[in-house]
C-alpha positions in Angstrom: 28.7 36.2 44.7 31.0 33.3 45.0 31.4 31.0 48.1 34.5 32.6 49.6 33.0 36.2 49.3 29.8 35.0 51.0 31.8 33.3 53.8 33.9 36.4 54.3 30.8 38.7 54.4 29.1 36.3 56.9 32.2 36.2 59.2 32.4 40.0 59.1 28.7 40.2 60.2 29.2 37.6 62.9 32.1 39.5 64.4 29.8 42.4 65.0 27.2 40.4 66.9 26.9 40.5 70.7 27.7 37.2 72.6 24.0 36.1 72.9 23.4 36.5 69.2 26.6 34.7 68.4 25.4 31.7 70.4 22.1 31.8 68.4 24.1 31.8 65.1 26.2 28.9 66.3 23.0 27.0 67.3 21.4 27.7 63.9 24.6 26.5 62.1 24.5 23.3 64.2 20.8 22.9 63.2 21.5 23.3 59.5 24.4 20.8 59.6 22.3 18.3 61.5 19.6 18.6 58.8 22.2 17.9 56.1 23.4 14.8 58.1 19.9 13.6 58.5 19.2 13.9 54.8 22.4 12.0 54.0 21.5 9.2 56.4 17.9 9.0 55.2 19.0 8.8 51.5 21.5 6.1 52.4 18.9 4.0 54.2 16.5 4.4 51.3 19.2 3.2 48.9 20.0 0.2 51.1 16.3 -0.7 51.3 15.7 -0.3 47.5 18.8 -2.4 46.7 17.9 -5.1 49.2 16.5 -8.4 48.1 14.5 -8.9 51.3 11.2 -8.1 49.7 11.8 -9.6 46.3 9.2 -12.2 46.9 6.5 -9.5 46.8 7.4 -8.6 43.2 7.0 -12.3 42.2 3.7 -12.8 44.0 0.6 -12.6 41.9 -1.9 -9.9 42.7 -4.7 -11.1 45.0 -7.2 -8.4 44.0 -7.9 -6.4 40.9 -9.8 -3.3 40.1 -12.8 -5.4 39.3 -13.0 -6.4 43.0 -13.7 -2.9 44.1 -17.2 -2.1 45.3 -16.7 1.6 45.0 -14.1 3.7 43.2 -12.7 7.0 44.4 -11.4 9.6 42.0 
C-alpha cells in the first residue's frame, strides 16, 4: 500500500468516527508528531555535543587508572 492510499483509507475511517473518538485520534496524531519533533531535537543536540570541542581536553588527558588498579573485576 502506498502512502496516498493509506492516507485516503485513514481519512475515510476518521470520517466515520463520532466526535469524541475524533478528538482522541487528533490527540494521538499530536502525540506522534511531538515524538518525532523530540527525536529530531535530541539527535540535533547529540550532534552538537559530539562535534563540540568543549571536552577535547579529556581525550588528551592520560588515564589515571588502569585495569591493574582494580581490586575486584566484574564480568
